[in-house]
C-alpha positions in Angstrom: 0.0 0.0 0.0 1.3 3.5 -0.8 2.5 5.5 2.2 0.6 8.6 3.4 3.1 11.2 4.4 2.2 14.8 5.5 4.5 17.8 5.7 3.2 20.5 8.0 4.6 24.0 8.1 3.3 26.7 10.5 2.7 29.8 8.4 4.8 32.8 9.6 5.0 31.0 12.9 6.7 33.7 15.1 4.5 36.4 13.7 1.3 34.3 14.2 2.3 33.8 17.9 3.0 37.5 18.3 -0.5 38.3 16.9 -2.0 36.0 19.5 -0.4 38.0 22.3 -1.0 41.4 20.6 -4.0 41.4 18.3 -3.3 45.0 17.3 -0.5 43.7 15.1 -2.9 41.9 12.8 -2.9 43.3 9.3 0.1 45.5 9.9 3.6 45.2 8.4 5.9 43.9 11.2 8.9 41.8 11.6 10.2 39.6 14.5 13.9 40.0 15.0 16.9 42.1 16.1 17.3 45.8 16.2 18.7 47.4 12.9 21.4 49.3 14.9 22.7 46.0 16.2 22.9 44.2 12.9 19.7 42.4 13.6 18.1 40.2 11.0 14.5 39.4 10.2 13.5 36.0 11.9 10.0 36.2 10.6 7.8 38.8 9.0 4.0 39.3 8.5 2.3 38.9 5.2 1.6 42.6 5.1 5.4 43.2 5.3 6.1 40.7 2.6 4.2 42.9 0.1 7.0 45.4 0.5 9.7 42.7 -0.3 10.6 42.0 3.3 11.8 38.5 3.8 13.2 36.2 6.5 17.0 36.3 7.1 17.1 39.8 5.6 19.1 42.5 7.5 16.6 44.5 9.6 18.1 47.7 8.3 17.4 46.6 4.7 13.8 45.7 5.7 13.3 49.2 7.1 14.5 50.7 3.8 11.9 48.6 1.9 9.1 49.3 4.4 9.8 52.5 6.5 6.6 51.9 8.6 7.7 48.4 9.6 7.2 47.5 13.2 10.0 45.6 14.9 9.0 43.0 17.6 11.8 41.4 19.7 12.0 37.6 19.5 10.7 35.5 22.4 12.0 32.1 21.7 10.8 30.7 25.0 7.2 31.5 24.1 7.6 30.1 20.6 9.0 26.8 21.9 6.1 26.5 24.3 3.6 27.0 21.5 5.5 24.7 19.2 5.3 21.9 21.8 1.6 22.3 21.9 1.5 21.8 18.1 3.8 18.8 18.2 1.7 17.2 21.0 -1.3 17.2 18.6 0.8 15.7 15.9 1.9 12.9 18.2 -1.7 12.3 19.3 -2.5 11.7 15.6 0.5 9.3 15.0 3.7 8.4 16.8 5.5 8.6 13.5 6.5 12.3 13.7 9.8 13.8 12.5 10.2 17.3 13.8 12.4 19.2 11.3 12.4 22.6 13.1 10.3 24.6 15.6 7.6 25.1 13.0 7.9 22.2 10.6 7.4 18.4 10.8 6.7 15.3 8.8 4.0 12.8 9.8 3.5 9.2 8.6 -0.3 8.6 8.7 -0.3 5.4 6.6 -2.1 3.5 9.4 -5.1 5.8 9.4 -7.9 4.6 7.2 -9.2 7.9 6.0 -8.1 9.6 2.7 -5.0 11.6 3.2 -6.6 14.9 2.2 -9.3 14.4 4.9 -6.6 13.8 7.5 -4.7 16.9 6.4 -7.8 19.0 6.5 -8.9 17.9 10.0 -5.4 18.5 11.3 -5.2 21.9 9.8 -8.7 22.8 11.3 -7.7 21.4 14.7 -4.5 23.5 14.9 -6.4 26.6 13.7 -9.4 26.0 16.1 -7.5 25.0 19.2 -4.4 27.1 18.9 -5.4 29.8 16.5 -2.4 29.1 14.3 -2.4 28.9 10.5 -0.6 26.1 8.8 -0.1 24.6 5.4 0.2 20.9 4.6 1.6 18.9 1.7 0.5 15.3 1.3 2.1 12.5 -0.8 3.7 9.1 -0.7 7.1 10.3 0.4 8.9 13.0 2.3 10.3 14.5 -0.9 6.9 14.9 -2.5 5.1 16.0 0.6 7.6 18.8 1.2 7.7 19.9 -2.4 3.9 19.8 -2.6 3.7 22.1 0.4 6.2 24.5 -1.1 4.2 24.6 -4.4 0.9 25.0 -2.6 2.1 27.9 -0.4 3.7 29.7 -3.4 0.4 29.4 -5.4 -1.8 30.8 -2.6 -3.3 34.2 -3.3 -4.3 36.9 -0.8 -2.7 39.1 1.9 -2.9 36.5 4.7 -1.4 33.1 5.5 -1.7 30.6 2.6 -3.5 27.9 4.7 -2.7 25.6 1.8 -3.4 21.9 1.4 -1.7 20.3 -1.6 -2.0 16.6 -2.3 0.0 14.5 -4.8 -2.0 11.3 -5.6 -0.1 8.0 -5.7 1.2 7.4 -9.2 1.4 11.1 -10.0 4.7 11.9 -8.4 6.8 12.3 -11.5 4.1 14.2 -13.4 3.8 16.6 -10.5 7.5 17.3 -10.3 8.1 17.5 -14.1 7.2 21.1 -14.8 9.0 22.6 -11.8 12.3 24.3 -12.1 15.2 22.0 -11.4 16.3 24.3 -8.5 13.0 23.3 -6.7 14.3 19.7 -6.3 15.5 18.7 -2.8 19.3 18.7 -2.7 19.8 20.9 -5.8 21.3 24.2 -4.7 22.0 27.3 -6.8 25.5 26.1 -8.0 24.2 22.7 -9.0 21.2 24.2 -10.7 23.5 26.5 -12.8 25.6 23.4 -13.8 22.5 21.5 -14.8 21.2 24.4 -16.9 24.6 24.4 -18.7 23.6 20.9 -19.8 20.2 22.0 -21.0 18.4 20.7 -17.9 16.0 23.4 -16.8 13.1 21.5 -15.2 12.8 18.5 -13.0 11.3 16.7 -15.9 14.4 17.4 -18.0 16.5 15.8 -15.2 14.2 12.8 -14.9 14.7 11.9 -18.5 18.5 11.7 -18.1 20.3 8.5 -17.4 21.2 8.1 -13.8 24.6 6.6 -14.8 25.4 9.7 -17.0 24.6 12.0 -14.1 26.7 9.9 -11.7 29.7 10.4 -14.1 29.2 14.1 -14.0 28.2 14.7 -10.4 29.2 11.6 -8.5 26.8 9.6 -6.4 24.6 12.6 -5.8 24.0 12.8 -9.5 22.5 9.3 -9.6 20.3 10.1 -6.6 19.2 13.4 -8.2 17.7 11.5 -11.1 15.8 9.1 -8.8 14.4 12.1 -6.9 13.4 13.8 -10.1 11.4 10.7 -10.9 9.6 10.9 -7.6 11.5 8.0 -6.0 12.1 8.5 -2.3 11.7 5.8 0.3 13.4 7.5 3.2 11.7 6.7 6.5 10.8 9.3 9.1 13.5 9.8 11.7 11.7 9.7 15.0 14.4 10.2 17.6 12.0 10.7 20.4 11.5 7.8 22.8 8.0 6.5 22.7 6.3 7.1 26.1 2.8 6.6 25.0 0.8 5.7 21.9 -2.5 7.3 21.2 -4.9 7.9 18.4 -7.8 10.4 18.2 -10.3 11.8 15.8 -12.1 15.1 15.5 -15.5 14.6 14.0 -16.6 16.8 11.1 -19.8 17.5 13.2 -20.5 16.8 16.8 -21.7 13.2 17.4 -24.3 12.2 20.0 -25.1 8.7 18.6 -24.0 6.0 21.0 -23.4 3.4 18.3 -21.2 5.7 16.2 -19.2 6.8 19.2 -18.6 3.2 20.4 -17.7 2.0 16.9 -15.2 4.9 16.7 -13.8 3.9 20.1 -13.3 0.4 18.8 -11.5 1.6 15.7 -9.2 3.8 17.7 -8.4 1.0 20.1 -7.5 -1.3 17.2 -5.2 1.4 15.8 -3.4 1.8 19.1 -3.1 -1.9 19.5 -1.7 -2.3 16.0 0.9 0.4 16.6 1.9 -1.2 19.9 2.4 -4.6 18.3 4.4 -3.0 15.4 6.8 -1.4 17.9 7.0 -4.5 20.1 5.5 -2.8 23.1 2.6 -3.2 25.5 1.2 -0.8 28.0 -0.3 -0.8 31.5 -2.5 2.3 31.4 -5.4 3.0 29.0 -6.7 6.5 28.7 -9.6 8.1 26.8 -10.0 11.7 25.8 -13.4 13.3 25.3 -13.9 16.9 24.0 -17.4 18.3 24.3 -19.2 20.7 22.0 -18.0 23.7 24.0 -14.3 22.6 23.6 -13.9 21.5 27.2 -11.8 18.4 27.4 -12.0 15.4 29.8 -9.4 12.7 30.1 -9.7 9.5 32.2 -7.4 6.6 32.6 -7.3 3.1 34.2 -4.5 0.7 35.1 -4.6 -2.8 33.6 -3.8 -5.9 35.7 -1.0 -6.8 33.1 0.7 -5.0 30.2 -1.3 -5.5 27.0 -1.2 -4.7 23.3 -4.4 -6.7 22.4 -7.2 -4.8 20.8 -10.0 -6.3 22.8 -8.4 -5.6 26.1 -7.6 -2.0 25.2 -11.2 -1.5 23.9 -12.7 -3.1 27.0 -10.9 -0.7 29.3 -11.6 2.3 27.0 -15.3 1.3 26.8 -15.6 1.1 30.6 -14.1 4.6 30.9 -16.4 5.9 28.2 -19.5 4.4 29.8 -18.6 5.9 33.1 -17.9 9.4 31.8 -20.2 10.0 28.7 -23.6 11.4 29.6 -25.9 9.7 27.1 -26.9 12.0 24.2 -24.2 14.6 25.0 -22.5 15.7 21.7 -18.8 14.7 21.3 -16.4 16.8 19.2 -13.3 14.7 19.7 -12.7 11.1 20.9 -9.3 9.6 21.6 -7.7 6.4 23.0 -4.2 6.1 24.4 -1.9 3.6 26.1 1.1 4.5 28.3 3.3 2.8 30.8 5.0 1.1 27.8 7.5 -1.8 27.9 8.1 -5.2 26.5 4.9 -7.3 26.1 5.6 -9.6 29.1 2.6 -11.3 30.9 2.4 -13.4 34.0 1.3 -17.0 33.3 -2.3 -17.7 34.1 -5.1 -20.2 33.4 -6.2 -18.0 30.5 -2.9 -18.0 28.6 -4.2 -20.3 25.9 -7.1 -17.9 25.0 -4.7 -14.9 25.2 -2.3 -16.6 22.8 -5.2 -17.2 20.3 -6.1 -13.6 20.5 -2.5 -12.5 20.0 -2.2 -14.7 16.8 -5.6 -13.4 15.6 -4.5 -9.8 16.0 -1.2 -10.5 14.2 -3.1 -12.1 11.3 -5.5 -9.2 11.0 -2.5 -6.8 11.1 -0.9 -8.7 8.2 -4.1 -8.7 6.1 -4.7 -5.0 6.7 -1.1 -4.1 5.7 -1.6 -5.8 2.4 -5.2 -5.1 1.5 -6.1 -2.0 3.6 -8.0 -1.3 6.8 -11.5 -2.2 5.5 -10.5 -5.8 4.4 -11.5 -6.9 8.0 -14.7 -5.4 9.4 -16.9 -6.2 12.4 -20.2 -7.9 11.9 -22.2 -5.1 13.4 -20.6 -2.6 11.1 -21.4 -4.7 8.1 -25.0 -5.1 9.2 -25.4 -1.4 9.8 -23.9 -0.7 6.3 -26.4 -3.1 4.7 -29.3 -1.4 6.5 -28.1 1.9 5.2 -27.8 0.5 1.7 -24.0 0.8 1.4 
């Protein structure tokens, strides 16, 4: 199955945070950075300032020449780090496979989630805007290379005076076609000097490069030339580099509209429990604490947890604990905006021997078989009987 990779970039992040603390800055040309009389540079600038040609990394003195009415706001990196951590927490709630590139940029591997990648991206963008009041743009594709490039293209194509808030998706199989018309300098790993050398060879677009022989380019540029051609053809199998130690695994969903139907909520709870169990088994982990997260229609959030008698990574045990928590804390009929399941207290999946070990081993093998089938044929290849019956009644 093709991977589903997201690249998230917080739009004008430092400026967006400053506008949260001082709404009077909205719509005005301002820059975050150092003083011009101290050789300060622009760390970030508002979109109103960009209309005058102000850009990040520009000397502040030059920015003032371009925009004399430019407001200068001192950097507050401690505040930016705190807000960034809030964003990254939400990314990790969606998937443990997060590679944070910088304070305002990250890759996510959401291949395990059953929904279309564009829907996942749109919900994530909406969540960050609604909960943190921050704009962001997202690129989605089958690889890190394409997701990042898609995001760059989407942001550049956005029109208007505010943040781009772009979502750009490259469908599986369209990687090379998407890259082909772009200038060769837009390809990851091709800097200005390399782009100039390529143009001397008549290579102006990424498509021009993709048509060249990898062996020929290796002779001219060394091993990097061979890899350049592969990238130009949309080939990139690099995994995400997740250096952070996994302390918990969770999965949550924000509904497109608030849900009050008990059957729908419990079915979602089951799907989330299965997703958490699958990730635990994939990483060779089990957990001792199950947690649920409920967000009501007024955005207030409730979390509850319970300790299991033994570490577990089995879907039915995670779901049973989550369901007990849900039944104890959900007032029937109350609309739910967000529902989440998590497992913490992680370690090796070691269990004490008991009378029920034979049944537990059967469930472990069943879960492993289901994991294998879903990896090959997709999440919906195995469905619960009540879900199938409900689909038939609805005529789907």
